[in-house]
Backbone as CSV, one residue per row, in Angstrom:
resi,resn,N_x,N_y,N_z,CA_x,CA_y,CA_z,C_x,C_y,C_z
1,MET,91.374,88.631,99.829,90.100,89.284,99.418,89.602,90.233,100.435
2,SER,89.948,90.065,101.799,89.523,90.991,102.833,90.086,92.389,102.575
3,ALA,91.327,92.487,101.992,91.883,93.661,101.798,91.071,94.701,100.795
4,PHE,90.302,94.033,99.930,89.592,94.908,99.125,88.256,95.336,99.719
5,ARG,87.746,94.621,100.774,86.480,95.011,101.285,86.374,96.461,101.763
6,PRO,87.423,97.012,102.453,87.107,98.446,102.835,87.003,99.441,101.732
7,ALA,87.760,99.289,100.618,87.644,100.066,99.403,86.292,100.011,98.779
8,LEU,85.835,98.783,98.666,84.490,98.579,97.994,83.348,99.314,98.766
9,CYS,83.475,99.002,100.155,82.434,99.631,100.970,82.418,101.127,101.089
10,ALA,83.635,101.649,101.032,83.782,103.118,101.019,83.336,103.792,99.734
11,THR,83.576,103.021,98.674,83.161,103.536,97.406,81.630,103.494,97.210
12,PHE,81.006,102.420,97.742,79.600,102.317,97.710,78.967,103.502,98.542
13,ALA,79.591,103.698,99.796,79.075,104.830,100.533,79.171,106.263,100.042
14,ALA,80.367,106.321,99.286,80.550,107.622,98.512,79.523,107.758,97.427
15,GLY,79.217,106.757,96.814,78.170,106.890,95.680,76.800,107.176,96.315
16,LEU,76.489,106.708,97.405,75.114,107.019,98.022,75.090,108.597,98.429
17,LEU,76.229,109.010,99.024,76.307,110.370,99.349,76.288,111.371,98.167
18,LEU,77.079,111.062,97.098,77.055,111.806,95.911,75.650,111.858,95.302
19,ALA,74.826,111.094,95.687,73.356,111.213,95.137,72.441,112.043,95.963
20,ALA,73.031,112.889,97.015,72.217,113.575,97.927,71.684,114.792,96.987
21,PRO,70.619,115.376,97.753,69.958,116.651,96.974,71.086,117.772,96.816
22,ALA,70.769,118.576,95.796,71.658,119.712,95.481,71.695,120.682,96.527
23,ALA,72.708,121.464,96.577,72.912,122.521,97.476,72.341,123.890,97.070
24,GLU,72.204,124.932,97.890,71.700,126.137,97.382,72.824,127.113,96.893
25,ALA,73.972,126.910,97.249,75.072,127.834,96.828,76.360,127.200,96.969
26,ARG,77.352,127.803,96.577,78.850,127.277,96.569,79.233,127.032,98.152
27,PHE,79.961,125.970,98.325,80.546,125.648,99.478,81.397,126.858,100.116
28,GLY,81.092,127.145,101.356,81.953,128.263,101.990,81.762,129.687,101.319
29,LYS,80.620,129.809,100.577,80.354,131.235,99.900,79.027,131.686,100.422
30,LYS,78.913,133.028,100.681,77.616,133.503,101.166,76.653,133.586,99.932
31,SER,75.399,133.205,100.229,74.400,133.206,99.327,73.947,134.633,98.883
32,PRO,73.744,134.858,97.480,73.293,136.180,97.026,71.867,136.410,97.636
33,ASP,71.586,137.596,97.873,70.215,137.906,98.469,69.070,137.678,97.513
34,THR,69.244,137.816,96.277,68.212,137.659,95.158,68.304,136.394,94.367
35,SER,69.109,135.399,94.907,69.304,134.161,94.042,68.740,132.933,94.761
36,ASP,67.872,132.205,93.978,67.268,130.876,94.553,67.789,129.806,93.946
37,SER,68.797,130.032,92.900,69.251,128.918,92.096,69.904,127.855,92.957
38,LYS,69.775,126.584,92.344,70.389,125.396,93.135,71.494,124.971,92.329
39,LYS,72.422,124.305,93.066,73.756,123.939,92.558,74.060,122.407,92.525
40,ASP,74.566,121.884,91.430,74.857,120.451,91.359,76.184,120.230,90.507
41,ASP,77.232,120.004,91.102,78.604,120.098,90.351,79.162,118.660,90.341
42,ASP,80.436,118.737,89.834,81.174,117.573,89.645,82.293,117.455,90.706
43,ASP,83.421,116.854,90.367,84.480,116.566,91.456,85.866,116.624,90.851
44,LYS,86.742,116.234,91.666,88.249,116.307,91.322,88.847,114.914,91.491
45,GLY,90.208,114.672,91.256,90.925,113.419,91.276,91.946,113.405,92.311
46,SER,92.234,112.193,92.701,93.274,111.960,93.847,94.149,110.786,93.395
47,GLN,94.936,110.253,94.236,96.076,109.285,94.017,96.555,108.723,95.311
48,VAL,97.497,107.808,95.210,98.294,107.179,96.260,98.930,105.975,95.878
49,HIS,100.143,105.742,95.762,100.706,104.408,95.560,101.974,104.349,96.343
50,ALA,102.265,103.136,96.779,103.574,102.957,97.544,104.086,101.639,97.042
51,ALA,105.378,101.757,97.166,105.992,100.477,96.866,106.349,99.967,98.239
52,THR,106.244,98.648,98.268,106.678,97.969,99.548,108.115,98.212,99.855
53,PRO,108.419,98.787,100.997,109.902,99.018,101.257,110.586,97.833,101.180
54,ILE,111.953,97.843,100.872,112.744,96.765,100.693,113.832,96.709,101.782
55,ARG,113.896,95.607,102.583,114.906,95.492,103.585,116.206,95.215,102.903
56,SER,117.229,95.630,103.636,118.560,95.379,103.167,119.424,95.307,104.441
57,GLY,120.319,94.272,104.473,121.165,94.038,105.630,122.566,94.206,105.011
58,SER,123.503,94.740,105.926,124.929,94.901,105.591,125.736,94.477,106.735
59,ARG,126.925,93.927,106.387,127.861,93.453,107.464,129.242,93.858,107.193
60,ASP,129.810,94.559,108.081,131.056,95.122,107.987,132.023,94.047,108.389
61,GLU,133.131,93.872,107.648,134.061,92.901,108.065,135.597,93.725,108.183
62,ALA,136.128,93.727,109.259,137.248,94.384,109.368,138.550,93.611,108.858
63,PRO,139.429,94.150,108.185,140.545,93.246,107.586,141.470,92.701,108.698
64,SER,141.850,91.334,108.489,142.574,90.662,109.474,144.068,91.278,109.403
65,ARG,144.580,91.187,110.575,145.942,91.694,110.799,146.897,90.340,110.958
66,PRO,147.776,90.190,110.189,148.724,89.082,110.374,149.643,89.336,111.645
67,PRO,149.927,88.243,112.327,150.814,88.475,113.519,152.153,88.927,113.107
68,PRO,152.645,89.954,113.931,153.998,90.563,113.565,155.094,89.481,113.525
69,SER,156.029,89.672,112.611,157.034,88.676,112.463,158.026,88.792,113.584
70,ARG,158.548,87.703,113.979,159.540,87.621,115.122,160.904,87.926,114.644
71,ASP,161.368,88.783,115.339,162.780,89.281,115.015,163.691,88.714,116.149
72,ASP,164.497,87.637,115.616,165.294,86.918,116.646,166.536,87.687,116.927
73,ASP,166.833,88.706,116.198,168.178,89.535,116.480,167.859,90.389,117.622
74,CYS,166.545,90.702,117.997,166.439,91.668,119.035,166.797,91.237,120.324
75,CYS,166.896,89.927,120.434,167.314,89.299,121.746,168.696,88.691,121.785
76,ASP,169.211,88.551,120.630,170.573,87.835,120.589,171.776,88.605,120.855
77,ALA,171.587,90.065,120.921,172.760,90.888,121.178,173.215,90.832,122.571
78,ALA,174.407,90.179,122.735,174.838,89.859,124.143,175.645,91.106,124.613
79,PRO,175.246,91.636,125.672,176.161,92.805,126.288,177.389,92.229,126.942
80,SER,178.159,93.192,127.385,179.484,92.630,127.777,179.373,92.021,129.182
81,ARG,178.347,92.156,129.979,178.258,91.485,131.280,177.211,90.401,131.327
82,GLY,177.422,89.412,132.003,176.454,88.329,131.994,175.178,88.575,132.727
83,ARG,175.183,89.474,133.721,173.843,89.809,134.453,173.093,90.631,133.395
84,ALA,173.616,91.663,132.604,172.874,92.372,131.644,172.399,91.547,130.518
85,SER,173.136,90.580,130.017,172.742,89.630,129.014,171.462,88.810,129.383
86,TYR,171.548,88.333,130.647,170.410,87.497,131.076,169.091,88.401,131.142
87,SER,169.214,89.597,131.686,168.016,90.467,131.806,167.523,90.868,130.466
88,ALA,168.328,91.043,129.498,167.964,91.379,128.134,167.201,90.279,127.592
89,ARG,167.726,88.969,127.723,166.882,87.889,127.160,165.545,87.757,127.843
90,ILE,165.513,87.913,129.107,164.180,87.833,129.726,163.281,88.949,129.228
91,TYR,163.861,90.045,129.094,162.978,91.228,128.689,162.527,90.957,127.228
92,GLY,163.378,90.501,126.264,163.013,90.343,124.924,162.066,89.227,124.716
93,ASP,162.108,88.121,125.579,161.186,86.997,125.550,159.811,87.563,125.945
94,GLY,159.863,88.357,127.022,158.518,89.008,127.501,157.773,89.788,126.424
95,LEU,158.639,90.651,125.737,158.001,91.346,124.674,157.468,90.620,123.497
96,LEU,158.188,89.450,123.154,157.651,88.518,122.087,156.459,87.828,122.507
97,ALA,156.296,87.460,123.782,155.060,86.813,124.421,153.958,87.754,124.270
98,ALA,154.203,88.987,124.683,153.030,90.065,124.725,152.589,90.234,123.219
99,ALA,153.633,90.391,122.301,153.258,90.544,120.911,152.331,89.568,120.327
100,GLU,152.808,88.297,120.725,151.919,87.094,120.212,150.487,87.108,120.820
101,LEU,150.388,87.334,122.046,149.164,87.531,122.756,148.268,88.561,122.110
102,LEU,148.895,89.754,121.815,148.241,90.797,121.041,147.774,90.470,119.730
103,ALA,148.616,89.721,118.963,148.228,89.280,117.684,147.103,88.261,117.594
104,LEU,147.120,87.399,118.680,145.969,86.399,118.765,144.636,87.127,119.081
105,ALA,144.687,88.142,119.984,143.598,88.782,120.383,143.001,89.576,119.079
106,VAL,143.783,90.225,118.357,143.359,90.866,117.064,142.824,90.010,116.196
107,ASP,143.380,88.775,115.969,142.745,87.783,114.961,141.467,87.307,115.432
108,GLY,141.238,87.102,116.785,140.051,86.796,117.291,138.899,87.762,117.152
109,ALA,139.316,89.132,117.333,138.271,90.120,116.989,137.890,90.247,115.603
110,ASP,138.850,89.843,114.707,138.491,89.920,113.281,137.726,88.729,112.744
111,ASP,137.693,87.728,113.669,136.858,86.503,113.179,135.629,86.408,114.112
112,PRO,134.575,87.025,113.860,133.431,87.050,114.812,132.786,85.785,114.942
113,ARG,132.150,85.407,116.087,131.442,84.260,116.411,130.187,84.228,115.568
114,PRO,129.574,83.061,115.287,128.311,82.978,114.512,127.185,83.783,115.273
115,VAL,127.315,83.746,116.603,126.280,84.565,117.347,126.321,85.960,116.971
116,ASP,127.533,86.570,116.959,127.672,87.947,116.620,127.222,88.256,115.271
117,MET,127.410,87.418,114.326,126.933,87.537,112.842,125.429,87.559,112.889
118,ALA,124.856,86.700,113.608,123.401,86.591,113.629,122.669,87.877,114.190
119,VAL,123.380,88.434,115.243,122.885,89.657,115.722,122.934,90.771,114.701
120,ARG,124.167,90.879,113.984,124.246,91.864,113.095,123.147,91.675,111.947
121,GLU,122.951,90.512,111.510,121.824,90.303,110.537,120.424,90.622,110.921
122,GLN,120.224,90.630,112.223,118.873,91.063,112.747,118.691,92.546,112.852
123,ARG,119.692,93.280,112.493,119.549,94.850,112.624,119.835,95.390,111.228
124,PRO,118.909,95.125,110.225,119.155,95.711,108.866,118.776,97.192,108.939
125,SER,119.272,97.895,108.006,118.712,99.315,107.858,117.495,99.408,107.342
126,GLN,116.642,100.401,107.747,115.281,100.512,107.279,115.247,101.648,106.199
127,PRO,115.050,101.252,104.953,114.939,102.168,103.781,113.688,102.969,103.944
128,LEU,113.770,104.225,103.263,112.482,105.073,103.241,112.048,105.012,101.869
129,ASP,110.667,104.981,101.783,109.951,104.918,100.453,109.450,106.370,100.185
130,VAL,109.851,107.137,99.268,109.393,108.491,98.911,108.532,108.560,97.684
131,ARG,107.334,109.038,97.798,106.392,109.153,96.684,106.045,110.589,96.522
132,LEU,106.106,110.980,95.329,105.500,112.341,94.912,105.012,112.331,93.595
133,GLY,104.121,113.203,93.364,103.320,113.257,92.035,102.376,114.436,91.848
134,LEU,101.776,114.391,90.647,100.904,115.452,90.223,99.730,114.823,89.523
135,ASN,98.352,115.248,89.928,97.193,114.756,89.185,96.500,116.078,88.712
136,VAL,95.873,115.804,87.464,94.872,116.951,87.145,93.597,116.171,86.660
137,GLY,92.497,117.069,86.574,91.306,116.458,86.271,90.378,117.690,85.821
138,ALA,89.162,117.275,85.367,88.122,118.207,84.810,86.916,117.830,85.697
139,MET,86.314,118.871,86.368,85.143,118.706,87.129,84.362,120.063,87.393
140,GLY,83.058,119.886,87.432,82.191,121.070,87.709,82.291,122.204,86.678
141,GLY,82.484,121.846,85.394,82.873,122.798,84.396,84.242,123.584,84.544
142,GLY,85.001,123.130,85.495,86.262,123.771,85.734,87.339,122.680,85.664
143,THR,88.497,122.993,86.483,89.674,122.115,86.487,90.034,121.817,87.945
144,SER,90.834,120.798,88.138,91.409,120.443,89.397,92.691,119.975,89.260
145,GLY,93.498,120.360,90.270,94.877,119.910,90.316,95.369,119.418,91.735
146,ASP,96.101,118.273,91.716,96.548,117.740,93.045,98.037,117.536,93.099
147,VAL,98.671,117.843,94.177,100.087,117.621,94.433,100.096,116.712,95.666
148,PHE,101.023,115.782,95.707,101.134,114.865,96.983,102.584,114.512,97.139
149,LEU,102.804,114.199,98.413,104.096,113.838,98.881,103.867,112.799,99.954
150,GLY,104.593,111.659,99.925,104.480,110.666,101.022,105.880,110.059,101.293
151,ILE,106.235,109.949,102.565,107.462,109.343,103.029,107.103,108.313,104.008
152,GLU,107.547,107.069,103.651,107.220,105.926,104.569,108.459,105.086,104.872
153,GLY,108.326,104.392,106.123,109.175,103.327,106.316,108.556,102.026,106.174
154,GLU,109.051,101.039,106.963,108.374,99.678,106.912,106.982,99.738,107.196
155,ALA,106.468,100.700,108.052,105.025,100.572,108.463,104.585,102.005,108.683
156,LEU,105.389,102.936,109.240,104.962,104.293,109.595,105.508,105.314,108.702
157,GLY,104.756,106.415,108.514,105.119,107.574,107.618,104.241,108.605,107.707
158,PHE,104.310,109.614,106.769,103.334,110.741,106.705,103.074,111.059,105.238
159,ALA,102.026,111.700,105.134,101.588,112.134,103.687,100.966,113.461,103.651
160,VAL,101.256,114.175,102.640,100.743,115.629,102.528,100.126,115.637,101.168
161,GLN,98.882,116.182,101.030,98.335,116.456,99.694,97.558,117.726,99.706
162,GLY,97.604,118.355,98.581,96.990,119.734,98.277,96.216,119.650,97.057
163,THR,94.951,120.257,97.095,94.101,120.309,95.816,93.557,121.697,95.645
164,GLN,93.473,122.046,94.409,92.982,123.246,94.026,91.858,123.072,92.966
165,LEU,90.740,123.587,93.195,89.578,123.566,92.241,89.345,124.935,91.722
166,THR,89.309,125.106,90.442,88.970,126.308,89.796,87.625,126.125,89.037
167,LEU,86.593,126.829,89.625,85.245,126.496,89.070,84.478,127.745,88.575
168,PRO,83.479,127.593,87.599,82.681,128.788,87.211,81.852,129.225,88.528
169,THR,81.633,130.427,88.506,80.817,130.922,89.586,79.455,130.321,89.652
170,ASP,78.785,130.131,90.870,77.542,129.389,90.941,76.391,130.194,90.712
171,ASP,76.555,131.504,90.703,75.418,132.425,90.388,75.412,132.972,89.019
172,GLY,76.259,132.458,88.081,76.244,132.910,86.736,77.023,134.115,86.335
173,THR,77.556,134.819,87.343,78.320,135.947,87.107,79.600,135.582,86.474
174,ARG,80.418,136.616,85.794,81.642,136.306,85.196,82.740,136.125,86.245
175,GLY,83.660,135.333,85.903,84.812,134.978,86.893,84.771,133.579,87.340
176,THR,85.563,133.234,88.326,85.659,131.833,88.777,85.667,131.772,90.292
177,ASP,85.346,130.747,90.845,85.457,130.347,92.253,86.655,129.416,92.443
178,GLU,87.503,129.793,93.590,88.456,128.786,93.784,88.340,128.076,95.336
179,LEU,88.557,126.811,95.254,88.455,125.994,96.434,89.817,125.405,96.660
180,ARG,90.450,125.572,97.803,91.834,124.978,98.060,91.619,124.013,99.306
181,LEU,92.050,122.738,99.068,92.025,121.778,100.174,93.439,121.189,100.411
182,ALA,93.593,120.865,101.723,94.942,120.360,102.030,94.788,119.364,103.145
183,VAL,95.576,118.224,103.131,95.429,117.222,104.129,97.028,116.833,104.577
184,VAL,97.073,116.820,105.918,98.377,116.307,106.447,98.076,115.184,107.320
185,HIS,98.686,113.948,107.017,98.390,112.752,107.753,99.595,112.057,108.176
186,LEU,99.522,111.399,109.372,100.401,110.212,109.766,99.856,109.022,109.147
187,THR,100.699,108.101,108.692,100.187,106.826,108.037,100.809,105.688,108.757
188,TRP,99.950,104.565,108.708,100.405,103.274,109.221,100.017,102.161,108.313
189,ALA,100.877,101.266,107.881,100.528,100.264,107.014,100.220,99.028,107.820
190,ALA,98.772,98.780,107.905,98.319,97.526,108.642,98.556,96.239,107.907
191,LEU,98.698,96.285,106.604,99.084,95.181,105.770,100.085,95.552,104.659
192,SER,101.315,94.829,104.675,102.269,95.323,103.724,102.958,94.001,103.220
193,THR,102.729,93.641,101.883,103.388,92.449,101.288,103.872,92.966,99.964
194,ASP,104.494,92.041,99.196,104.981,92.329,97.886,103.798,92.793,96.880
195,ARG,102.563,92.476,97.260,101.396,92.605,96.228,100.369,93.541,96.857
196,VAL,100.249,93.766,98.147,99.253,94.530,98.690,99.812,95.436,99.845
197,ARG,99.336,96.710,99.800,99.722,97.675,100.936,98.388,98.258,101.353
198,TRP,97.936,98.197,102.599,96.693,98.728,103.051,97.164,99.769,104.244
199,ARG,96.716,101.067,104.152,97.172,102.045,105.103,95.957,102.495,105.919
200,PHE,96.212,102.970,107.040,95.395,103.907,107.799,96.034,105.191,108.070
201,GLU,95.170,106.219,107.936,95.810,107.670,108.058,95.037,108.421,109.151
202,GLY,95.618,109.384,109.652,94.907,110.360,110.612,95.641,111.531,110.749
203,GLY,95.042,112.818,110.882,95.635,114.052,110.844,94.682,115.184,110.817
204,LEU,95.046,116.171,110.078,94.171,117.393,109.852,93.924,117.621,108.468
205,SER,92.872,118.291,108.126,92.536,118.857,106.788,91.976,120.218,106.872
206,THR,92.293,120.962,105.844,91.777,122.350,105.687,91.058,122.561,104.469
207,ALA,90.286,123.422,104.434,89.428,123.938,103.223,89.389,125.467,103.233
208,HIS,89.841,126.064,102.139,89.792,127.529,102.070,88.747,127.841,100.795
209,ALA,87.622,128.494,101.171,86.553,128.728,100.262,86.585,130.285,100.043
210,PRO,85.685,130.798,99.228,85.649,132.180,98.908,85.552,133.165,100.274
211,ASP,84.639,132.648,101.184,84.481,133.486,102.303,84.735,132.931,103.676
212,VAL,85.392,131.766,103.692,85.795,131.150,104.854,86.887,130.191,104.822
213,THR,87.568,129.849,105.854,88.476,128.839,105.954,88.219,127.934,107.156
214,PHE,88.276,126.541,106.773,87.990,125.582,107.730,89.167,124.787,108.210
215,VAL,89.241,124.183,109.454,90.105,123.195,109.768,89.596,122.241,110.615
216,GLY,89.818,120.947,110.351,89.162,119.891,111.038,89.922,118.544,111.121
217,PRO,89.665,117.723,112.026,90.289,116.378,112.077,89.958,115.533,110.830
218,SER,90.894,114.698,110.533,90.687,114.030,109.184,91.184,112.521,109.476
219,LEU,90.369,111.532,108.911,90.774,110.088,108.875,90.788,109.553,107.352
220,ALA,91.600,108.698,107.076,91.526,108.073,105.677,92.017,106.594,105.747
221,THR,91.820,105.997,104.736,92.295,104.620,104.457,92.580,104.550,102.887
222,SER,93.653,103.711,102.683,93.944,103.637,101.097,94.546,102.291,100.956
223,LEU,94.342,101.835,99.738,94.605,100.388,99.409,95.329,100.392,97.990
224,GLU,96.498,99.631,97.924,97.162,99.494,96.664,97.437,97.960,96.617
225,ALA,96.952,97.391,95.326,97.090,95.925,95.161,97.512,95.691,93.656
226,CYS,98.490,94.764,93.639,98.896,94.478,92.297,97.914,93.538,91.423
227,LEU,97.587,93.857,90.447,96.612,93.028,89.495,97.454,92.119,88.684
228,VAL,98.374,92.517,87.830,99.200,91.634,86.977,100.393,92.465,86.614
229,GLY,101.545,91.997,86.624,102.794,92.676,86.120,102.958,94.008,86.845
230,PRO,103.041,95.116,85.944,103.370,96.402,86.457,101.948,97.140,86.759
231,LEU,100.778,96.464,86.661,99.458,97.139,86.721,98.878,96.957,88.138
232,ASP,98.586,97.971,88.768,97.969,98.064,90.060,96.672,98.728,90.161
233,VAL,95.859,98.319,91.172,94.601,99.109,91.475,94.844,99.879,92.736
234,GLU,94.342,101.199,92.621,94.471,101.995,93.860,93.044,102.436,94.351
235,ALA,92.886,102.617,95.629,91.639,103.263,96.113,91.944,103.888,97.518
236,ARG,91.122,104.958,97.672,91.379,105.913,98.853,90.153,106.579,99.187
237,VAL,89.851,106.626,100.513,88.782,107.231,101.110,89.234,108.136,102.228
238,GLN,88.782,109.418,102.326,89.310,110.400,103.361,87.951,111.084,103.769
239,GLY,87.725,111.331,105.075,86.702,112.017,105.529,87.009,113.034,106.779
240,THR,86.347,114.192,106.780,86.514,115.166,107.851,85.171,115.529,108.453
241,ALA,85.018,115.593,109.773,83.825,115.919,110.455,84.228,116.983,111.432
242,GLY,83.257,117.887,111.990,83.568,118.865,112.917,83.000,120.158,112.316
243,THR,83.999,121.207,112.155,83.737,122.477,111.735,82.919,122.430,110.274
244,TYR,83.418,121.573,109.531,82.957,121.302,108.195,83.018,119.801,107.875
245,ARG,82.330,119.382,106.797,82.359,118.008,106.456,82.859,117.876,105.070
246,GLN,83.743,116.828,104.994,84.311,116.554,103.642,84.430,115.002,103.470
247,LEU,83.970,114.544,102.315,84.259,113.157,101.920,84.934,113.082,100.593
248,ASP,86.000,112.398,100.564,86.859,112.332,99.261,87.124,110.889,99.085
249,ALA,86.625,110.379,97.864,86.786,108.890,97.554,87.439,108.901,96.076
250,SER,88.358,107.972,95.928,88.770,107.820,94.560,89.150,106.389,94.155
251,ALA,89.289,106.013,93.044,89.647,104.646,92.629,90.125,104.633,91.197
252,GLY,91.268,103.921,90.972,91.773,104.016,89.612,92.899,102.987,89.454
253,LEU,93.625,103.026,88.306,94.712,102.104,88.052,95.972,102.849,87.865
254,ALA,97.089,102.088,88.118,98.401,102.721,88.022,99.334,101.732,87.252
255,VAL,100.201,102.223,86.456,101.202,101.442,85.727,102.486,102.008,86.201
256,HIS,103.464,100.990,86.572,104.759,101.303,87.004,105.835,101.077,85.994
257,LEU,106.580,102.017,85.618,107.461,102.007,84.549,108.858,102.393,85.299
258,GLY,109.382,101.450,86.075,110.529,101.821,86.859,110.177,102.631,88.022
259,ALA,110.842,103.756,88.172,110.576,104.740,89.234,109.305,105.602,88.877
260,LEU,108.966,105.540,87.523,107.941,106.488,87.010,106.504,105.681,87.241
261,ASN,105.514,106.478,87.609,104.168,105.849,87.794,103.375,106.652,87.089
262,LEU,102.507,106.023,86.223,101.268,106.774,85.514,100.005,106.258,86.056
263,ARG,99.039,107.036,86.351,97.798,106.682,86.908,96.588,107.466,86.385
264,GLY,95.405,106.833,86.518,94.203,107.518,86.127,92.961,106.819,86.761
265,GLY,91.924,107.595,86.907,90.781,107.053,87.524,89.652,107.954,87.751
266,VAL,88.714,107.753,88.701,87.603,108.622,88.958,87.662,109.084,90.371
267,ARG,87.240,110.254,90.732,87.375,110.768,92.031,85.953,111.533,92.362
268,GLY,85.499,111.205,93.492,84.212,111.970,94.095,84.525,112.728,95.333
269,LEU,83.916,113.980,95.264,84.185,114.853,96.575,82.940,115.571,96.942
270,ILE,82.672,115.554,98.262,81.440,116.233,98.855,82.049,117.245,99.852
271,LEU,81.538,118.426,99.832,82.049,119.480,100.712,80.663,120.036,101.208
272,ASP,80.604,120.309,102.567,79.478,120.839,103.251,79.857,121.794,104.333
273,ASP,79.577,123.027,104.340,79.972,123.968,105.258,79.087,124.023,106.487
274,ALA,78.013,123.131,106.527,77.228,123.224,107.740,76.500,124.475,108.167
275,GLY,76.310,125.324,107.207,75.679,126.608,107.407,76.567,127.632,108.319
276,ARG,77.784,127.458,108.324,78.668,128.236,109.219,79.078,129.592,108.481
277,VAL,78.676,129.793,107.265,78.991,130.938,106.642,77.943,132.039,106.901
278,ASP,76.807,131.725,106.594,75.751,132.743,106.647,74.406,132.144,107.075
279,GLY,74.548,130.977,107.844,73.245,130.381,108.353,72.623,129.367,107.369
280,VAL,72.988,129.425,106.165,72.443,128.518,105.056,73.505,127.447,104.694
281,GLN,72.933,126.158,104.869,73.903,125.001,104.378,74.171,125.009,102.976
282,HIS,75.468,125.084,102.666,76.007,124.993,101.352,76.736,123.724,101.067
283,VAL,76.342,122.993,99.968,76.937,121.620,99.822,77.291,121.598,98.272
284,ASP,78.538,121.329,98.120,79.046,121.074,96.681,79.357,119.483,96.501
285,ARG,78.960,118.926,95.397,79.421,117.583,94.930,80.057,117.609,93.666
286,PHE,81.193,116.947,93.584,81.939,116.854,92.341,82.282,115.458,92.012
287,VAL,82.247,115.007,90.835,82.540,113.671,90.361,83.270,113.924,88.944
288,GLY,84.433,113.314,88.799,85.198,113.578,87.533,86.442,112.674,87.403
289,PRO,86.897,112.561,86.162,88.077,111.679,86.000,89.342,112.437,86.362
290,TYR,90.420,111.780,86.651,91.669,112.250,86.907,92.800,111.603,86.223
291,ALA,93.930,112.082,85.917,95.046,111.498,85.419,96.286,112.097,85.965
292,GLY,97.515,111.384,86.035,98.593,111.985,86.645,99.815,111.186,86.449
293,ALA,100.911,111.678,87.050,102.219,110.941,87.010,102.953,111.135,88.336
294,GLY,103.849,110.179,88.731,104.545,110.407,89.946,105.774,109.567,89.879
295,PHE,106.571,109.753,91.009,107.869,109.042,91.099,108.080,108.372,92.415
296,VAL,108.585,107.210,92.547,108.863,106.497,93.764,110.302,106.338,93.916
297,PHE,110.997,106.769,94.988,112.369,106.655,95.261,112.632,105.770,96.417
């Protein structure tokens, strides 16, 4: 139950922030000189699912080599002189003894001791879990699209996510405004079982707005838990502070159909340029549904 507490707290905090007052203009866009209109928009959708990596162990066994057959004729050939015959027999017996010792050594190497087998079993290969997918959603009277890629081992990995929002202009003019967001994180699974995976993430995030591009440090946490059968619940919260402020929270359900994952849910996003464009603080808030598909290898 403790694994669900971070996601519930983060979702509650996101709800409080999403109820903040409206902004004066689009995030990262200069305010028109003659416009006093205020803005209140929706949001976009996110994702993340992992499969618990599966350990596998392998053990190589070398084929046993049978001891070479003894050829009695190699030493029975008697030369014409007694001294030479005695030397040949001694030489032949030495060769046979050496061959038998070599065969015993090879058989011993092919039959490892239990300790050696235990050591081999303690060094299994570490498989990688590769997740990729695409989400789409509707928000702010426009559309959103996400692509993501994650590669993980047993505990460590990295994740990349990109989002594009295509929105109607905030001042009523014809055309659209585009916001592009990207996140690059290192990930660490603090809890990983067959039914629950809880990650902590850290890295950088960027936001490209009509009149400015921001880069800032980013932290996130995500949770995936099995509800019943192939049905999972997913939740994720990501935040950025510094040159600009960003809060991204999402929650939804995912269905696993083999390597194919289908997911859907709700995502909330807050973007605040902290007045770094024209001295006026511009804040955008988006809330909206998302749906998508992905693969796990």
